[in-house]
N, C-alpha and C positions, 0 to 999 in steps of 0.2 A: 238612130240616137237611142240611148238608154231611156227607160221610162221612169227611173227613180234617181234623183240627185240629192245629195246633202252638201250644202255649202256651209263650211265652218270658217273660223276667223284666222287660222294660221297653221303652221307646220305641226306644232305640238298638238293642237286640236285634232288634226288629221290622223296622227298616230293613234290617239285614243279612240277615235271613231272607227278607224280601220279595225282595231281590236274588238270593238263592240259589235260591228256590223258585218263580220266575216261571211255570214251565210244569208244576208238579207238582200243581196243584189243591188246595192247602192253604188253609184259612182260618187266618190267623195272628192270634193273640191275645197281648197286649191290642191291641184295635183302635186306630187313630189317633184321638185325641180330636177330637170335632166341636166347633165353636164353641158356647159356652154350655153345655157338658156337662162333668161332672166326670171327671177322669182315673181310669182303673182302677188299683187298687193294683198295685204292682210287687213284685219280690223273689221269693225261692224259695217262701216259705209261700203267697203269693197264687197263684203259678204252679201249685204242687202242688194246692191247694184247687180251682182252676179245672179242672185236669186230672181230678181225682177226680169232680167234678160231671159232666164229659163222659163219664166211664166209667159213672157211674150212669145216664146218659141212653142208653147203648148205642151211642154213636158207634163205628163200626167201627175207626177208627185214631186214636189220640191220642198225640201226641209231646209230651213235656215237656222243653224245652231249658233246662237248669239250669247256672248258673255253678259252676265248680269251687271258686271262692273259694280257701280254704286247704286244702280237703279233697281226697280222692281219689275216684275213681268209685265205689268200694265204699261210701263214706259216703253219697253221693247215693242209691244204690240202697237202702241200709238205711232212709233217711228216706222214700223212696217206698213201700217195703213196709210201713213203720210206718203211713203214711197210709192205705194200703189196709186194713190190719187195723183201724185205729181206726174206719173207716167200715163195718166188717163186710162187706167185699167179698172174696169167695173168689177166689183167683187161682192160676194155675200159671205155672211158668217162674222165671227168675231172671236175675241179672247185667244188670238194666236192661231186660229184654224179657219182658213178662208178658201172659197171656191172662186176662181176667176176663169170663166170660159170652161175649158176642159181640164184645167189645172187645179190641183189642191196644193195650197201653200200652207205649210205648218211651221210655226215659230217655236223653237225649243230653247228654253233658257238654260244656260250653262253656269254652274257654280253651286256652292254649298253654303248659303248665307247663314244657316242656323247651326252649322257644325261647331260643337263646343271647343274643340282644339283651335280652330281658326278664330273664333271669338276671343279666346284667351290670348292669341297673338296680336289682336287688334286689327285683323283683316276685315276691311269694309268693302273692298272692290274685288268682285268675284269672277272667276274664269275657270277654264279647264285645269289650271294649275292647282286649284283647290283639291281636286281629286288626287293628284300626284303627291302633294304635300301631306295629305291625310294618310295616304297609303304608306309613305315613307315613315310616318309617325307610328305605324304598327311595327313593334319590335321584330317580329318574325320576318317581315318584309325588309326592314332595314338590315338585319343581320345577313339575310340571303343576298341582298344587294351588295354588301361589302364583300361577301365571299365570291360572288360572280365577278365583281370588278377587281378582285385581288387587293382590296383595301383593308389593311389591318387596323387602322385607326382613322378618325376618332370613334369611340364607342357611342352607343345610343344616347346616354345621358349627356356626354360632353357636347355632342352635336346640337341637341335641342336646347340645352341650357345656354350654349354659345349663340344659338339663333336668337333667343330672347334678349340676351345681353347686347348683341349687335344691333337689334332693332331699337332697343331702348336708347343706346348711345347715339344712333343716327337721329332719333326723334329729339333728343336733347340738343342736338346741333341744328335743329330746325328743318330737318329733312323729313318729308312725309313718307312714311313706310306703312302703307295700308292695303297693299295688293299682294295676293298670294304669289304672283310671279316674282315680285321683289323678294319675298321670303324664300322662294325656291332658289333664286339666284344666290342668296346668302348661304343656303345649304350647300349649293354646288361649290362655293368658294371655301367653305369650311372643310368639305370633303376633298378638295383639290380635283374635282371632276371637270375636266377641260372641254369635253365634247359639248355639242349643241344642246339646247333645251329639248329639242325633238328626240335626240338620241337618249337623253336622260329619261324621257317618257317611255321609250322602247324598253330600256333596261329595267325601269321600275316595274312596268307591267310584266316583264319576263320574270322578275324576282318575286312578284306577289303570288302567293298561293291562290288557286282559283276561287275558293269560297270567299276569301277576304275581298278580292277585286270584284267578284260578281255581286256580292252584297252591297258594296259601296256604289257600284256603277249601275245597279239594277234600275233605280228610278230614272236615270238618264236614258238607259236603253228602252225602257217601257214608254217613254215619252215620244219615241220615234215610231211612226206607223209601220 
């Protein structure tokens, strides 16, 4: 068995972490579904349960990359500690960095809660989609994405003014639009991009010039041992 695992919450997360951790030797879960096989459960509960299983197996380093959603880091840590206690796992440490037997368990929060662009959109529930939405809001990334995907329209201004108008309209109808994933789905609709969110992540990262992507993702990369 490998000695380093990172468990994230879903397919889109996996794409981003594969991009980040190409040379760090991590096994990233959930694995990409193979043809004719069932998809592994996503979300925080599944990610924590999987991480706890790896801790029980004595894997030397386990990282659980969990969406902030509408919480703060302390809330994520409290749920991780509760999961350890519920499984009768003795541990030392705190603030998202724990030792349980021979295993180090590290909790990494995922999201950009203070990003000005996301704040302007009214995003309050944060996830890996934060990074993709902010990258697409870089004009050079957006233009390169359109070129790679052979999309001639809509232009940058039309897409992001349309995004704000669509979100405002939905809110007036009583629909809660406060997650970056919802915003990214609206962008996909505006662009007519029919492939999966994970495929969108692959294409956006491919379109993003290295310095732009590296600068945005650096704090997330540096949080991973």
